[in-house]
C-alpha positions as CSV (number, residue, x, y, z in Angstrom):
1,X,-0.1,0.0,0.1
2,X,2.7,2.7,0.6
3,X,4.3,1.9,-2.9
4,X,1.1,2.7,-4.3
5,X,1.2,6.0,-2.6
6,X,4.2,7.2,-3.5
7,X,3.6,6.2,-7.3
8,X,0.2,8.2,-6.8
9,X,1.8,10.8,-5.3
10,X,4.9,10.9,-8.1
11,X,2.4,11.0,-10.5
12,X,0.5,14.0,-8.8
13,X,3.9,15.9,-8.8
14,X,5.0,15.1,-12.3
15,X,2.1,15.3,-14.5
16,X,0.6,18.6,-15.6
17,X,-2.6,19.0,-16.9
18,X,-3.0,19.2,-20.4
19,X,-3.6,23.1,-20.4
20,X,0.1,23.4,-19.0
21,X,1.4,20.5,-21.9
22,X,-0.5,22.5,-25.1
23,X,1.1,25.6,-23.5
24,X,4.9,24.1,-23.2
25,X,4.5,22.4,-26.6
26,X,3.3,25.8,-28.2
27,X,6.3,27.7,-26.1
28,X,9.0,24.7,-27.6
29,X,7.4,25.3,-31.1
30,X,8.4,29.1,-31.5
31,X,11.9,27.9,-30.3
32,X,11.8,25.7,-33.0
33,X,11.2,28.2,-35.3
34,X,13.5,31.0,-34.5
35,X,16.4,28.4,-34.8
36,X,15.0,27.0,-38.1
37,X,14.2,30.1,-40.0
38,X,17.5,31.9,-40.0
39,X,19.4,28.4,-40.4
40,X,16.3,28.0,-43.9
41,X,17.3,31.4,-44.8
42,X,21.1,31.1,-44.3
43,X,20.9,27.8,-47.0
44,X,18.4,29.7,-49.7
45,X,21.0,33.2,-49.6
46,X,23.5,30.7,-50.2
47,X,22.2,29.8,-53.0
48,X,20.8,33.2,-54.5
49,X,22.8,35.1,-57.0
50,X,24.6,38.6,-56.0
51,X,22.0,40.3,-58.0
52,X,19.3,39.1,-55.7
53,X,20.5,40.1,-52.9
54,X,21.4,43.6,-54.0
55,X,17.2,43.7,-55.4
56,X,15.9,42.3,-52.6
57,X,18.5,41.5,-49.8
58,X,18.3,38.2,-47.7
59,X,14.8,36.9,-48.8
60,X,13.3,33.6,-49.1
61,X,11.9,34.3,-52.3
62,X,15.1,35.3,-54.5
63,X,14.4,36.5,-58.4
64,X,18.2,34.1,-59.8
65,X,19.1,30.7,-57.5
66,X,22.5,30.1,-58.7
67,X,25.2,27.7,-57.8
68,X,28.2,30.2,-58.0
69,X,29.1,30.4,-54.6
70,X,29.4,26.8,-53.8
71,X,31.9,26.9,-57.2
72,X,33.8,29.3,-56.6
73,X,34.7,27.6,-53.1
74,X,35.3,24.2,-53.9
75,X,37.3,26.0,-56.9
76,X,40.7,25.3,-53.9
77,X,40.4,22.0,-55.3
78,X,42.3,19.8,-52.8
79,X,43.3,22.5,-50.4
80,X,39.4,22.4,-48.9
81,X,39.3,18.4,-48.6
82,X,42.9,18.9,-47.2
83,X,41.8,21.4,-44.7
84,X,38.4,19.5,-44.1
85,X,40.5,16.5,-43.2
86,X,43.5,18.5,-41.0
87,X,40.4,20.0,-39.0
88,X,38.5,16.8,-38.3
89,X,41.7,14.9,-37.5
90,X,42.8,17.4,-34.4
91,X,39.2,18.4,-33.5
92,X,38.6,14.6,-32.6
93,X,42.5,13.7,-31.4
94,X,42.5,16.9,-29.8
95,X,39.6,16.4,-27.8
96,X,40.4,13.1,-27.0
97,X,44.0,14.8,-25.1
98,X,42.3,16.9,-23.3
99,X,39.8,14.6,-22.0
100,X,42.4,12.5,-20.7
101,X,43.9,15.3,-18.7
102,X,40.8,16.8,-17.4
103,X,39.3,14.2,-15.9
104,X,42.3,12.3,-14.5
105,X,43.3,15.8,-12.9
106,X,39.3,16.8,-12.3
107,X,39.4,13.5,-10.6
108,X,41.9,14.2,-8.2
109,X,40.8,17.7,-6.7
110,X,37.5,16.0,-6.2
111,X,39.1,13.7,-3.3
112,X,38.4,15.7,0.0
113,X,41.1,13.3,1.8
114,X,43.7,14.3,-1.2
115,X,46.2,16.8,0.8
116,X,46.6,19.0,-1.6
117,X,43.4,19.6,-3.4
118,X,42.7,23.1,-2.6
119,X,46.3,24.2,-3.5
120,X,45.5,23.0,-6.6
121,X,41.8,24.0,-7.6
122,X,43.1,27.7,-6.4
123,X,45.9,26.7,-8.9
124,X,43.3,26.1,-11.5
125,X,41.0,29.1,-10.7
126,X,44.0,31.5,-11.1
127,X,44.7,30.4,-14.7
128,X,40.7,31.3,-15.2
129,X,41.6,35.0,-13.5
130,X,45.3,35.7,-15.0
131,X,46.9,34.6,-18.0
132,X,50.4,35.6,-19.5
133,X,48.6,37.0,-22.7
134,X,49.2,36.3,-26.1
135,X,53.1,37.7,-26.8
136,X,54.5,35.1,-23.8
137,X,52.5,32.1,-25.7
138,X,53.8,32.8,-29.0
139,X,57.5,33.2,-27.6
140,X,56.7,30.1,-25.8
141,X,55.4,28.1,-28.2
142,X,57.6,29.6,-31.2
143,X,61.1,29.7,-29.5
144,X,61.3,27.4,-27.0
145,X,58.5,24.7,-27.7
146,X,58.9,24.8,-31.7
147,X,56.0,23.5,-32.4
148,X,54.7,26.2,-34.7
149,X,53.8,24.8,-38.2
150,X,53.1,21.1,-36.9
151,X,50.3,19.4,-35.7
152,X,51.4,19.8,-32.5
153,X,50.4,23.6,-32.1
154,X,46.9,22.7,-32.6
155,X,46.7,19.1,-30.2
156,X,48.8,21.1,-27.2
157,X,47.0,23.9,-27.6
158,X,44.1,24.5,-24.6
159,X,44.8,21.0,-23.3
160,X,43.5,22.0,-19.9
161,X,40.7,24.9,-19.7
162,X,40.3,24.8,-15.9
163,X,35.9,25.7,-16.7
164,X,35.7,22.6,-17.8
165,X,38.1,20.4,-15.6
166,X,35.7,22.8,-12.4
167,X,32.7,21.1,-14.7
168,X,33.8,17.9,-14.2
169,X,34.9,18.0,-10.4
170,X,31.9,19.2,-9.8
171,X,29.9,16.5,-11.5
172,X,32.2,13.6,-10.3
173,X,31.3,15.0,-6.5
174,X,27.4,15.0,-7.2
175,X,26.8,12.4,-9.4
176,X,29.1,9.4,-7.9
177,X,28.5,9.0,-4.0
178,X,31.8,8.5,-2.1
179,X,30.1,5.7,-0.2
180,X,31.2,3.8,-3.2
181,X,34.3,4.5,-3.8
182,X,34.7,4.2,0.1
183,X,32.9,0.7,-0.5
184,X,35.7,0.3,-3.8
185,X,38.6,1.3,-1.0
186,X,37.4,-1.0,0.9
187,X,37.6,-4.0,-1.5
188,X,41.2,-3.0,-2.4
189,X,40.8,-1.2,-5.3
190,X,43.5,1.6,-5.7
191,X,43.0,4.4,-7.9
192,X,43.3,3.8,-11.5
193,X,40.5,0.7,-10.8
194,X,38.4,3.3,-9.3
195,X,39.0,5.9,-11.9
196,X,38.9,3.9,-15.3
197,X,36.2,1.0,-13.3
198,X,33.5,3.4,-11.2
199,X,34.3,6.9,-11.7
200,X,34.7,7.2,-16.0
201,X,31.6,4.9,-16.6
202,X,29.5,6.8,-14.3
203,X,30.5,9.9,-15.2
204,X,29.7,9.7,-19.2
205,X,27.4,12.3,-18.9
206,X,29.3,15.3,-18.2
207,X,31.9,14.0,-20.2
208,X,29.5,14.1,-22.9
209,X,28.9,17.6,-22.2
210,X,32.7,18.9,-22.2
211,X,33.7,16.9,-24.7
212,X,31.1,18.6,-26.6
213,X,32.1,22.1,-25.7
214,X,35.8,21.4,-26.3
215,X,35.0,19.9,-30.0
216,X,33.1,23.1,-30.8
217,X,35.9,25.2,-29.5
218,X,38.5,23.9,-31.7
219,X,36.3,23.5,-34.6
220,X,35.8,27.3,-34.6
221,X,38.9,28.1,-33.9
222,X,40.5,29.8,-36.6
223,X,43.0,31.8,-34.7
224,X,45.9,29.5,-34.0
225,X,46.1,28.6,-37.4
226,X,46.3,32.3,-38.8
227,X,48.9,33.0,-35.9
228,X,51.2,29.9,-35.9
229,X,50.6,28.2,-39.4
230,X,51.8,29.2,-43.1
231,X,51.9,25.5,-44.4
232,X,49.4,24.8,-46.3
233,X,48.8,21.4,-45.6
234,X,48.6,22.0,-42.3
235,X,45.6,25.5,-42.2
236,X,42.6,24.4,-40.6
237,X,39.0,25.1,-42.1
238,X,38.1,27.9,-40.0
239,X,41.4,29.6,-41.3
240,X,40.9,28.8,-45.1
241,X,38.0,29.8,-45.1
242,X,38.6,33.3,-43.5
243,X,41.7,33.5,-45.8
244,X,39.5,32.8,-48.8
245,X,36.7,35.5,-48.0
246,X,39.1,37.9,-46.8
247,X,41.1,37.6,-50.2
248,X,37.5,38.8,-52.2
249,X,37.0,41.9,-49.8
250,X,40.4,42.8,-50.3
251,X,39.6,42.4,-54.4
252,X,36.1,44.5,-54.0
253,X,37.8,47.6,-51.4
254,X,40.8,47.7,-53.2
255,X,40.0,50.7,-55.4
256,X,43.1,50.1,-58.3
257,X,42.0,47.3,-59.3
258,X,37.9,47.8,-59.0
259,X,38.7,50.4,-61.1
260,X,40.0,48.4,-64.3
261,X,37.5,46.9,-66.9
262,X,39.4,43.7,-65.6
263,X,38.8,44.0,-62.1
264,X,35.3,45.4,-62.7
265,X,34.9,42.1,-64.9
266,X,36.3,40.2,-62.0
267,X,33.9,42.0,-59.3
268,X,30.8,41.2,-60.8
269,X,31.7,37.6,-61.1
270,X,33.2,37.5,-57.1
271,X,30.7,36.2,-54.8
272,X,30.4,38.3,-51.5
273,X,27.3,37.6,-49.3
274,X,26.2,34.2,-50.6
275,X,29.4,33.4,-50.2
276,X,29.7,34.2,-46.5
277,X,26.4,31.8,-46.0
278,X,27.9,29.4,-48.3
279,X,31.3,29.2,-46.0
280,X,28.8,29.3,-42.8
281,X,27.0,26.1,-44.6
282,X,30.3,24.3,-45.0
283,X,31.2,25.1,-41.4
284,X,28.7,24.4,-39.5
285,X,27.5,20.7,-40.8
286,X,29.8,18.8,-39.1
287,X,28.5,19.8,-35.8
288,X,25.1,19.2,-36.5
289,X,26.2,15.7,-37.2
290,X,28.0,15.2,-33.7
291,X,24.8,16.7,-31.6
292,X,22.8,13.8,-32.1
293,X,25.9,11.6,-30.6
294,X,26.0,13.5,-27.6
295,X,22.4,14.0,-26.9
296,X,21.8,10.6,-25.3
297,X,24.4,11.4,-23.0
298,X,22.7,14.9,-22.3
299,X,19.4,12.9,-21.5
300,X,21.1,9.7,-19.3
301,X,22.5,12.9,-17.1
302,X,19.4,14.6,-16.3
303,X,17.6,10.7,-15.1
304,X,20.9,10.5,-13.1
305,X,19.9,12.4,-10.7
306,X,16.6,10.9,-9.9
307,X,18.8,8.1,-8.6
308,X,19.0,8.1,-4.7
309,X,22.1,6.8,-2.9
């Protein structure tokens, strides 16, 4: 009888009236439209001609459809594919390396019986508030580490992010009962065994969250390639596309080139706004496909808090 009463209480607390359900559905539908409508506009503008954009602006119904933006983009040939591959590689490999260091660091400072957990935590927080800046980082990477123009500049840069470590540490402390870890220690398990067989399996939701943020940060990073890389075979996708767009902007803004008949013909053939939208589509497609992979871990993370110790 007691279990039935508890079940009825849970139902009364969790089930909403029909009207509230309709309201939440409407709110979610509006939220979905605020995401899909701009995305549809970006896709349509990327297939619009520059004449249509000049006449109607960014419109869902362009005067003229064209593939010129994508044709110009894919004229880079092997460079686009090479930049795609190098970006995928250092995004995946860099995220894995970052997770190895950050999860181990988070596990160490999550153990309150560890003597130096407070000192390490304050040291980590200090790096969030103060940093050496761009010039010392450039001197360190170029003069001392000599990792410029190499794949290591992408893999080692930003390996440990203090904010992500704090997220993982908090997740370990709140989601994993201390009694479970204590039982494993009583049974003779060491820290590596506890970390690999207990902490990591139970921290999938937190690790997936940090992994997604790390993937997005690394995928969208263009500054490292712009600052440290000159080798064409190592230029990431974002840096290549920014250089391509900067080239178009330079040609359009250079009065000496634009004043010549060849320059006028070249300007009329160059896509501008449609090119920007095409670059956006090329960049965000892999991230869109990555979200469903991490979504199941977000759901398991939300339901994890319902399990009592």
